[in-house]
C-alpha positions as CSV (number, residue, x, y, z in Angstrom):
1,M,26.8,-93.6,118.7
2,V,23.5,-95.4,118.4
3,R,23.3,-94.6,114.7
4,R,26.8,-95.8,114.1
5,R,26.2,-99.1,115.9
6,S,22.9,-99.5,114.1
7,S,24.6,-98.8,110.8
8,A,27.3,-101.4,111.5
9,L,24.6,-104.0,112.3
10,R,22.7,-103.2,109.1
11,W,25.9,-103.5,107.1
12,R,26.7,-106.8,108.6
13,Q,23.1,-108.1,108.0
14,G,23.2,-106.8,104.4
15,A,26.6,-108.3,103.7
16,I,25.6,-111.7,105.1
17,N,22.3,-111.7,103.2
18,L,24.1,-110.8,99.9
19,A,26.8,-113.5,100.4
20,L,24.1,-116.1,101.1
21,A,22.1,-114.9,98.0
22,V,25.2,-115.3,95.8
23,A,26.0,-118.7,97.4
24,A,22.4,-119.9,96.8
25,G,22.5,-118.5,93.2
26,L,25.7,-120.4,92.5
27,G,24.8,-123.6,94.4
28,L,21.2,-123.8,93.0
29,A,21.7,-122.2,89.6
30,H,19.3,-124.7,87.9
31,W,16.4,-123.6,90.1
32,E,14.8,-120.5,88.5
33,P,13.6,-118.6,90.2
34,N,15.5,-119.5,93.3
35,F,13.4,-118.3,96.2
36,L,16.4,-118.1,98.5
37,V,18.0,-115.6,96.2
38,L,14.7,-113.7,95.9
39,G,14.4,-113.5,99.6
40,L,17.9,-112.8,100.6
41,F,19.1,-110.4,97.9
42,P,16.5,-107.6,98.2
43,F,16.8,-107.4,102.0
44,G,20.6,-107.5,101.8
45,V,20.5,-104.5,99.5
46,L,17.9,-102.8,101.7
47,R,20.1,-103.3,104.8
48,L,23.2,-101.9,103.0
49,V,21.3,-98.8,101.9
50,Q,19.9,-98.3,105.4
51,G,23.4,-98.7,106.8
52,I,24.7,-96.0,104.5
53,E,21.9,-93.7,105.3
54,L,22.4,-94.1,109.1
55,R,26.1,-93.8,108.8
56,L,25.8,-90.5,106.9
57,G,23.2,-89.2,109.3
58,L,20.5,-88.9,106.7
59,A,17.7,-90.7,108.7
60,L,15.9,-87.9,110.5
61,G,14.4,-89.1,113.7
62,G,16.1,-92.5,113.3
63,W,13.3,-93.6,110.9
64,T,14.5,-96.0,108.2
65,D,11.1,-97.2,106.9
66,I,9.9,-95.7,103.7
67,P,6.5,-95.2,102.0
68,F,7.6,-97.0,98.8
69,T,8.8,-100.3,100.5
70,P,6.8,-102.7,98.3
71,P,7.9,-101.3,94.9
72,V,11.5,-100.9,96.2
73,I,11.7,-104.5,97.4
74,G,10.0,-105.5,94.1
75,C,12.6,-103.8,92.0
76,W,15.4,-105.4,94.0
77,A,13.7,-108.8,93.8
78,A,13.6,-108.3,90.0
79,A,17.3,-107.6,90.2
80,S,17.9,-110.8,92.1
81,V,16.3,-112.8,89.3
82,H,18.8,-111.3,86.9
83,L,21.6,-111.9,89.4
84,Q,20.7,-115.6,89.5
85,R,20.6,-115.8,85.7
86,L,24.0,-114.1,85.5
87,L,25.5,-116.5,88.0
88,A,24.1,-119.4,86.0
89,G,25.9,-118.2,82.9
90,G,23.1,-116.1,81.4
91,P,23.6,-113.5,78.7
92,A,25.5,-110.3,79.4
93,R,22.3,-108.2,79.2
94,D,21.3,-109.7,82.5
95,A,24.1,-107.5,84.1
96,A,22.5,-104.4,82.5
97,L,19.0,-105.5,83.7
98,L,20.4,-106.2,87.2
99,A,22.0,-102.7,87.4
100,G,18.8,-101.1,86.0
101,W,16.5,-102.8,88.6
102,L,19.0,-101.9,91.4
103,A,19.1,-98.3,90.2
104,L,15.3,-98.0,89.9
105,G,14.9,-99.5,93.4
106,L,17.4,-97.0,94.8
107,L,15.7,-94.1,93.1
108,L,12.3,-95.1,94.6
109,Y,14.0,-95.5,98.0
110,V,15.5,-92.0,97.7
111,V,12.2,-90.4,96.6
112,G,10.3,-92.2,99.4
113,R,12.8,-91.1,102.0
114,W,12.7,-87.5,100.7
115,L,8.9,-87.5,101.0
116,Q,9.1,-89.0,104.4
117,M,11.6,-86.4,105.6
118,R,9.4,-83.6,104.3
119,Y,6.5,-85.1,106.2
120,Y,8.6,-85.4,109.4
121,A,9.7,-81.8,109.1
122,R,6.1,-80.6,108.7
123,Y,5.1,-82.8,111.6
124,L,7.7,-81.2,113.8
125,A,6.8,-77.7,112.6
126,R,3.2,-78.2,113.5
127,G,4.2,-79.0,117.1
128,Q,2.5,-82.4,117.1
129,H,5.6,-84.0,118.7
130,S,4.6,-82.5,122.1
131,G,3.2,-84.6,124.9
132,E,-0.4,-84.4,123.6
133,D,-0.2,-87.4,121.4
134,Q,1.7,-89.7,123.9
């Protein structure tokens, strides 16, 4: 129940951030880079991905932070630049670059979560989750 509620909240946050990013990209198309888009878009995508992860029950232990956060956010920020250019009437290749940066960020996210889940499984197997470290 907690994961489902958290997932819904993250979906809402992500959708709002993405809608605001698109609105800023359309409304302020002549400002490049638009720092509103750069700030809102990556975190909107991050919240949607975390919402999916929580909804599917993939976040072991409820952890949604990942080891590769800076490069993941960087890839999605690069995608936001191409989104803004696309919204301003840029060339069609911006759509391909947008998709490529999104995909690379998602790949890094998945690899980071996989590494984190392996670490968490080893942590539990060693028995360090007992009361000794509390």
